[in-house]
Backbone as a printed PyTorch tensor [residue, N CA C, xyz], in Angstrom:
tensor([[[ 52.6920, 141.5160,  82.0190],
         [ 51.4240, 141.2550,  82.6690],
         [ 50.4530, 140.5980,  81.6840]],

        [[ 49.7860, 139.5490,  82.1190],
         [ 48.8210, 138.9100,  81.2220],
         [ 47.5830, 139.7980,  81.0520]],

        [[ 47.0930, 139.8430,  79.8600],
         [ 45.9250, 140.6870,  79.5740],
         [ 44.6560, 139.8620,  79.4040]],

        [[ 44.7420, 138.7610,  78.7030],
         [ 43.5450, 137.9710,  78.4510],
         [ 43.2650, 137.0360,  79.6240]],

        [[ 42.0410, 136.5570,  79.6770],
         [ 41.6470, 135.6350,  80.7470],
         [ 42.4380, 134.3320,  80.6810]],

        [[ 42.6850, 133.8590,  79.4580],
         [ 43.4110, 132.5980,  79.3160],
         [ 44.8650, 132.7560,  79.7610]],

        [[ 45.4500, 133.9320,  79.5130],
         [ 46.8220, 134.1720,  79.9530],
         [ 46.8900, 134.2630,  81.4730]],

        [[ 45.8750, 134.8570,  82.0830],
         [ 45.8190, 134.9410,  83.5530],
         [ 45.6940, 133.5460,  84.1600]],

        [[ 44.8620, 132.7160,  83.5270],
         [ 44.6990, 131.3430,  84.0020],
         [ 46.0060, 130.5690,  83.8570]],

        [[ 46.7150, 130.7860,  82.7590],
         [ 47.9840, 130.1010,  82.5300],
         [ 48.9940, 130.4700,  83.6160]],

        [[ 49.0100, 131.7350,  84.0410],
         [ 49.9030, 132.1680,  85.1110],
         [ 49.5580, 131.4460,  86.4120]],

        [[ 48.2590, 131.3510,  86.7090],
         [ 47.8290, 130.6460,  87.9350],
         [ 48.2260, 129.1770,  87.8780]],

        [[ 48.0370, 128.5600,  86.7370],
         [ 48.3930, 127.1490,  86.5960],
         [ 49.8970, 126.9400,  86.7480]],

        [[ 50.6840, 127.8400,  86.1810],
         [ 52.1420, 127.7190,  86.2840],
         [ 52.6000, 127.8340,  87.7290]],

        [[ 51.9930, 128.7250,  88.4830],
         [ 52.3550, 128.8830,  89.8870],
         [ 52.0490, 127.6000,  90.6530]],

        [[ 50.8640, 127.0350,  90.4210],
         [ 50.4740, 125.7950,  91.1120],
         [ 51.3860, 124.6380,  90.7290]],

        [[ 51.6780, 124.5220,  89.4440],
         [ 52.5120, 123.4080,  88.9800],
         [ 53.9390, 123.5230,  89.4820]],

        [[ 54.4760, 124.7300,  89.4780],
         [ 55.8540, 124.8800,  89.9520],
         [ 55.9420, 124.5980,  91.4430]],

        [[ 54.9160, 124.9610,  92.1970],
         [ 54.9050, 124.6480,  93.6320],
         [ 54.8390, 123.1350,  93.8490]],

        [[ 54.0210, 122.4590,  93.0540],
         [ 53.8880, 121.0110,  93.1730],
         [ 55.2000, 120.3210,  92.8050]],

        [[ 55.8560, 120.7900,  91.7360],
         [ 57.1290, 120.2030,  91.3160],
         [ 58.2120, 120.4500,  92.3570]],

        [[ 58.2210, 121.6490,  92.9570],
         [ 59.2010, 121.9660,  93.9900],
         [ 59.0130, 121.0440,  95.1870]],

        [[ 57.7500, 120.7970,  95.5600],
         [ 57.4500, 119.8920,  96.6740],
         [ 57.9570, 118.4820,  96.3730]],

        [[ 57.7350, 118.0220,  95.1560],
         [ 58.1800, 116.6720,  94.7860],
         [ 59.6970, 116.5630,  94.8150]],

        [[ 60.3870, 117.5520,  94.2540],
         [ 61.8530, 117.5180,  94.2630],
         [ 62.3990, 117.5620,  95.6840]],

        [[ 61.7600, 118.3310,  96.5450],
         [ 62.1870, 118.4090,  97.9440],
         [ 61.9970, 117.0680,  98.6360]],

        [[ 60.8680, 116.3970,  98.3770],
         [ 60.6180, 115.0780,  98.9680],
         [ 61.6990, 114.0840,  98.5490]],

        [[ 62.0650, 114.1000,  97.2840],
         [ 63.1030, 113.1860,  96.7870],
         [ 64.4380, 113.4980,  97.4610]],

        [[ 64.7790, 114.7760,  97.5500],
         [ 66.0510, 115.1550,  98.1760],
         [ 66.0800, 114.7650,  99.6470]],

        [[ 64.9710, 114.9730, 100.3590],
         [ 64.9300, 114.6310, 101.7820],
         [ 65.0890, 113.1250, 101.9850]],

        [[ 64.3890, 112.3460, 101.1800],
         [ 64.4830, 110.8900, 101.3130],
         [ 65.8740, 110.3970, 100.9210]],

        [[ 66.4830, 111.0450,  99.9190],
         [ 67.8380, 110.6870,  99.5210],
         [ 68.8120, 110.9490, 100.6620]],

        [[ 68.6270, 112.0670, 101.3550],
         [ 69.4900, 112.3800, 102.4890],
         [ 69.3650, 111.3250, 103.5820]],

        [[ 68.1380, 110.8560, 103.8300],
         [ 67.9490, 109.8010, 104.8310],
         [ 68.6710, 108.5180, 104.4110]],

        [[ 68.5790, 108.1900, 103.1230],
         [ 69.2530, 107.0020, 102.6100],
         [ 70.7650, 107.1270, 102.7630]],

        [[ 71.3050, 108.2800, 102.3670],
         [ 72.7570, 108.4740, 102.4390],
         [ 73.2490, 108.4890, 103.8840]],

        [[ 72.4170, 108.9970, 104.7910],
         [ 72.7930, 108.9770, 106.2110],
         [ 72.8460, 107.5360, 106.7150]],

        [[ 71.8750, 106.7210, 106.3020],
         [ 71.8790, 105.3120, 106.6980],
         [ 73.1030, 104.5960, 106.1220]],

        [[ 73.4700, 104.9230, 104.8930],
         [ 74.6640, 104.3380, 104.2790],
         [ 75.9080, 104.7680, 105.0550]],

        [[ 75.9670, 106.0420, 105.3970],
         [ 77.1300, 106.5690, 106.1220],
         [ 77.2550, 105.9270, 107.4990]],

        [[ 76.1080, 105.6500, 108.1330],
         [ 76.1010, 105.0230, 109.4550],
         [ 76.2270, 103.5040, 109.3800]],

        [[ 76.3320, 102.9680, 108.1740],
         [ 76.4220, 101.5200, 107.9280],
         [ 75.2260, 100.7610, 108.5010]],

        [[ 74.0520, 101.3790, 108.4030],
         [ 72.8120, 100.7610, 108.8770],
         [ 72.0990, 100.1490, 107.6720]],

        [[ 72.3410,  98.8600, 107.4560],
         [ 71.8520,  98.1900, 106.2500],
         [ 70.3270,  98.1360, 106.2030]],

        [[ 69.6870,  97.8110, 107.3230],
         [ 68.2210,  97.6780, 107.3130],
         [ 67.5480,  99.0220, 107.0550]],

        [[ 68.0510, 100.0850, 107.6650],
         [ 67.4690, 101.4160, 107.4290],
         [ 67.7040, 101.8510, 105.9920]],

        [[ 68.8670, 101.5280, 105.4510],
         [ 69.1790, 101.8950, 104.0710],
         [ 68.2620, 101.1460, 103.0970]],

        [[ 68.0200,  99.8650, 103.3570],
         [ 67.1260,  99.0920, 102.4810],
         [ 65.7120,  99.6490, 102.5230]],

        [[ 65.2390,  99.9650, 103.7300],
         [ 63.8900, 100.5170, 103.8770],
         [ 63.7920, 101.8570, 103.1660]],

        [[ 64.7990, 102.6970, 103.3480],
         [ 64.8040, 104.0140, 102.7280],
         [ 64.8820, 103.9060, 101.2040]],

        [[ 65.6740, 102.9720, 100.7020],
         [ 65.7780, 102.7900,  99.2530],
         [ 64.4510, 102.3050,  98.6670]],

        [[ 63.7680, 101.4410,  99.3810],
         [ 62.4750, 100.9600,  98.9200],
         [ 61.4810, 102.1260,  98.8030]],

        [[ 61.4420, 102.9820,  99.8300],
         [ 60.5550, 104.1460,  99.7880],
         [ 60.9560, 105.1080,  98.6760]],

        [[ 62.2380, 105.3390,  98.5600],
         [ 62.7500, 106.2780,  97.5690],
         [ 62.5130, 105.7750,  96.1500]],

        [[ 62.6570, 104.4800,  95.9280],
         [ 62.4220, 103.9190,  94.5920],
         [ 60.9710, 104.1000,  94.1770]],

        [[ 60.0600, 103.8330,  95.0950],
         [ 58.6460, 104.0290,  94.7930],
         [ 58.3160, 105.4810,  94.5100]],

        [[ 58.9240, 106.3560,  95.2930],
         [ 58.7060, 107.7840,  95.1090],
         [ 59.2260, 108.2370,  93.7460]],

        [[ 60.4190, 107.7780,  93.3890],
         [ 60.9920, 108.1470,  92.0930],
         [ 60.1380, 107.6140,  90.9430]],

        [[ 59.6370, 106.3850,  91.0980],
         [ 58.7770, 105.8220,  90.0530],
         [ 57.4990, 106.6360,  89.8830]],

        [[ 56.8960, 107.0480,  90.9990],
         [ 55.6730, 107.8550,  90.9200],
         [ 55.9560, 109.2090,  90.2770]],

        [[ 57.0490, 109.8520,  90.6820],
         [ 57.3430, 111.1810,  90.1760],
         [ 57.8380, 111.1340,  88.7360]],

        [[ 58.3360, 109.9840,  88.2960],
         [ 58.7680, 109.8520,  86.9080],
         [ 57.5710, 109.8280,  85.9570]],

        [[ 56.4060, 109.5160,  86.4690],
         [ 55.1990, 109.5170,  85.6450],
         [ 54.6590, 110.9270,  85.4280]],

        [[ 55.1770, 111.8860,  86.1610],
         [ 54.7370, 113.2710,  86.0610],
         [ 55.8000, 114.0760,  85.3150]],

        [[ 55.4800, 115.3120,  84.9530],
         [ 56.4950, 116.1440,  84.2810],
         [ 57.6130, 116.6120,  85.2130]],

        [[ 57.5490, 116.2770,  86.4740],
         [ 58.5650, 116.7190,  87.4270],
         [ 59.9290, 116.1480,  87.0900]],

        [[ 59.9540, 114.8890,  86.6900],
         [ 61.2210, 114.1990,  86.4850],
         [ 61.0920, 113.2490,  85.3020]],

        [[ 62.1230, 113.1980,  84.4870],
         [ 62.1390, 112.2770,  83.3600],
         [ 62.3530, 110.8550,  83.8870]],

        [[ 61.7900, 109.8770,  83.1950],
         [ 61.8930, 108.5030,  83.6960],
         [ 63.3340, 107.9920,  83.6720]],

        [[ 64.1490, 108.4750,  82.7340],
         [ 65.5530, 108.0530,  82.7230],
         [ 66.3190, 108.6290,  83.9100]],

        [[ 65.9630, 109.8330,  84.3200],
         [ 66.5890, 110.4460,  85.4910],
         [ 66.2720, 109.6340,  86.7310]],

        [[ 65.0160, 109.2270,  86.8670],
         [ 64.6180, 108.4190,  88.0150],
         [ 65.3440, 107.0720,  87.9980]],

        [[ 65.4440, 106.4540,  86.8390],
         [ 66.1300, 105.1660,  86.7250],
         [ 67.6090, 105.2970,  87.0570]],

        [[ 68.2340, 106.3690,  86.5970],
         [ 69.6480, 106.5850,  86.8760],
         [ 69.8880, 106.7710,  88.3750]],

        [[ 69.0310, 107.5490,  89.0080],
         [ 69.1900, 107.7650,  90.4570],
         [ 68.9830, 106.4720,  91.2310]],

        [[ 67.9690, 105.7020,  90.8660],
         [ 67.7270, 104.4280,  91.5450],
         [ 68.9160, 103.4960,  91.3740]],

        [[ 69.4860, 103.4690,  90.1900],
         [ 70.6280, 102.6060,  89.9130],
         [ 71.8270, 102.9970,  90.7610]],

        [[ 72.1030, 104.2840,  90.8350],
         [ 73.2580, 104.7430,  91.5980],
         [ 73.0840, 104.4910,  93.0890]],

        [[ 71.8710, 104.6730,  93.5770],
         [ 71.6300, 104.4280,  94.9990],
         [ 71.6980, 102.9360,  95.3200]],

        [[ 71.1760, 102.1120,  94.4110],
         [ 71.2390, 100.6630,  94.6210],
         [ 72.6860, 100.1830,  94.6130]],

        [[ 73.5120, 100.8010,  93.7780],
         [ 74.9390, 100.4680,  93.7500],
         [ 75.5820, 100.7350,  95.0920]],

        [[ 75.2230, 101.8590,  95.6970],
         [ 75.7920, 102.2110,  97.0000],
         [ 75.3380, 101.2270,  98.0780]],

        [[ 74.0730, 100.8050,  97.9950],
         [ 73.5770,  99.8240,  98.9560],
         [ 74.2660,  98.4920,  98.7600]],

        [[ 74.4840,  98.0930,  97.5140],
         [ 75.1680,  96.8400,  97.2410],
         [ 76.6160,  96.8670,  97.7310]],

        [[ 77.2430,  98.0130,  97.6030],
         [ 78.6240,  98.1680,  98.0850],
         [ 78.6540,  98.0260,  99.6090]],

        [[ 77.6550,  98.5970, 100.2980],
         [ 77.5720,  98.4620, 101.7510],
         [ 77.3180,  97.0150, 102.1460]],

        [[ 76.4480,  96.3400, 101.4170],
         [ 76.1400,  94.9440, 101.7000],
         [ 77.3690,  94.0640, 101.5090]],

        [[ 78.1230,  94.3310, 100.4400],
         [ 79.3260,  93.5500, 100.1760],
         [ 80.3710,  93.8090, 101.2600]],

        [[ 80.4760,  95.0230, 101.7190],
         [ 81.4500,  95.3560, 102.7650],
         [ 81.0440,  94.7150, 104.0950]],

        [[ 79.7370,  94.6570, 104.3560],
         [ 79.2550,  94.0440, 105.5980],
         [ 79.5270,  92.5450, 105.6110]],

        [[ 79.2960,  91.8750, 104.4730],
         [ 79.4450,  90.4350, 104.4230],
         [ 80.9120,  90.0080, 104.3740]],

        [[ 81.7770,  90.8790, 103.8910],
         [ 83.1940,  90.5360, 103.7830],
         [ 83.9400,  90.6650, 105.1050]]])
């Protein structure tokens, strides 16, 4: 149990920050699921739109302590690869 006022404040801040980080991670996961569903359904336009939204979201969250910028870049790269594979399969 925190005894000092500063320790009590630190506990409150940690609760708020962890809730905010959980919300951000959930948003990324939900948008990723939408992207993967569009890929699975071979819906190129929906996948492109979803990837655009997801890339912006990852870039914003990479500026915060929620996610490291290399993690965001790696995820964007892997998702773009999947979209490119779908595009190549559609055109072939």
